[in-house]
C-alpha positions in Angstrom: 72.1 188.8 -87.3 73.1 185.4 -88.4 70.6 183.1 -89.9 69.5 180.1 -87.9 71.2 176.8 -88.8 69.5 174.7 -91.5 70.1 171.6 -89.5 69.5 171.5 -85.8 72.4 170.4 -83.6 70.6 167.2 -82.5 70.3 166.1 -86.2 73.9 167.0 -86.8 75.0 164.7 -83.9 72.9 161.8 -85.3 74.4 162.2 -88.8 77.9 162.4 -87.5 77.5 159.4 -85.3 76.0 157.4 -88.2 79.0 158.3 -90.4 81.5 157.5 -87.6 79.9 154.2 -86.9 79.8 153.2 -90.5 76.0 153.0 -90.7 76.0 155.5 -93.6 78.5 157.2 -95.9 79.3 160.9 -96.0 77.5 161.3 -99.3 74.3 159.5 -98.0 74.3 161.7 -94.9 74.7 164.8 -97.0 71.8 163.9 -99.2 69.6 163.0 -96.2 70.3 166.4 -94.6 70.2 168.3 -97.9 73.7 169.8 -97.3 77.1 169.4 -98.9 79.5 166.6 -98.2 82.0 169.3 -97.0 79.5 170.3 -94.3 79.2 166.7 -93.1 83.1 166.6 -93.0 83.2 169.9 -91.0 80.7 168.6 -88.5 82.6 165.4 -88.0 85.9 167.3 -87.5 84.2 169.7 -85.0 82.6 166.8 -83.2 85.9 164.9 -82.8 87.8 168.1 -81.8 85.3 169.0 -79.1 85.4 165.5 -77.7 89.1 165.6 -77.5 89.1 168.9 -75.7 86.6 167.5 -73.2 88.9 164.6 -72.5 92.0 166.7 -72.2 90.5 169.1 -69.7 90.0 166.4 -67.1 88.1 168.7 -64.7 85.1 169.0 -67.0 85.7 172.7 -67.6 86.7 174.1 -70.9 89.7 176.4 -71.2 87.5 179.4 -71.8 85.4 178.6 -68.7 88.5 178.3 -66.6 89.8 181.7 -68.0 86.4 183.3 -67.1 86.5 181.8 -63.6 90.1 183.2 -63.1 88.9 186.6 -64.2 86.0 186.5 -61.8 88.3 185.7 -59.0 90.7 188.6 -59.9 87.8 191.0 -60.2 86.4 190.0 -56.8 89.8 190.5 -55.2 90.1 194.0 -56.8 86.6 194.9 -55.6 87.5 193.8 -52.1 90.7 195.9 -52.1 88.8 198.9 -53.4 86.1 198.5 -50.7 88.7 198.3 -48.0 90.5 201.4 -49.3 87.2 203.3 -49.4 86.3 202.2 -45.9 89.8 203.3 -44.6 89.5 206.6 -46.4 86.1 207.3 -44.9 87.3 206.4 -41.4 90.3 208.7 -41.7 88.1 211.7 -42.5 86.5 213.5 -39.6 83.0 214.4 -40.8 82.8 217.4 -38.5 86.0 218.9 -40.0 84.4 219.2 -43.5 82.1 222.2 -43.7 78.8 221.8 -45.5 77.0 224.4 -47.6 74.5 225.1 -44.8 77.1 225.5 -42.0 77.9 229.0 -40.9 80.9 230.4 -38.9 80.2 230.4 -35.2 78.7 233.6 -33.8 77.5 235.1 -37.1 73.8 235.4 -37.8 71.9 236.0 -41.0 73.5 236.8 -44.3 76.9 235.7 -45.3 80.1 237.1 -43.8 81.9 236.2 -47.0 79.7 238.4 -49.2 80.0 241.5 -47.1 76.4 241.4 -45.8 75.9 244.0 -43.2 73.4 242.0 -41.2 75.9 239.1 -40.8 78.0 241.2 -38.4 75.2 242.8 -36.4 74.7 241.9 -32.8 71.6 239.9 -31.8 70.2 242.9 -29.8 70.5 245.3 -32.8 68.7 242.8 -35.1 65.8 242.5 -32.6 65.4 246.3 -32.6 65.5 246.4 -36.4 62.9 243.6 -36.7 60.7 245.3 -34.2 60.7 248.5 -36.1 60.0 246.8 -39.4 57.1 244.7 -38.2 55.4 247.1 -35.8 56.4 245.6 -32.5 57.2 248.2 -29.9 
């Protein structure tokens, strides 16, 4: 984790403006902020470069901000296309044509016809007789 700056940005701006306006020298500003003269020179260079980029952009947006906005627009378009493909795919499927785990072939009762269960192929009348014998109903 980087350490916090020794001099807050507001103070840096005031020092750079004082140096640029000629109110103070680079060495005086460095002593005042307790930093090196090289730091003051770097801050001045960064200040001027940032101002120049701001004037070149014209629209008030930085190049990075414009790149991010373009990426957002591309991602929104891709998401919209994916949504439409998903919606079209769902519409093409007939939900009744896809069997669920709980669905059984028509006409079969109890058990599973796929596992060879004997009760699955019994007639409803035979099942009633078997149940009556098991549970004591006449």
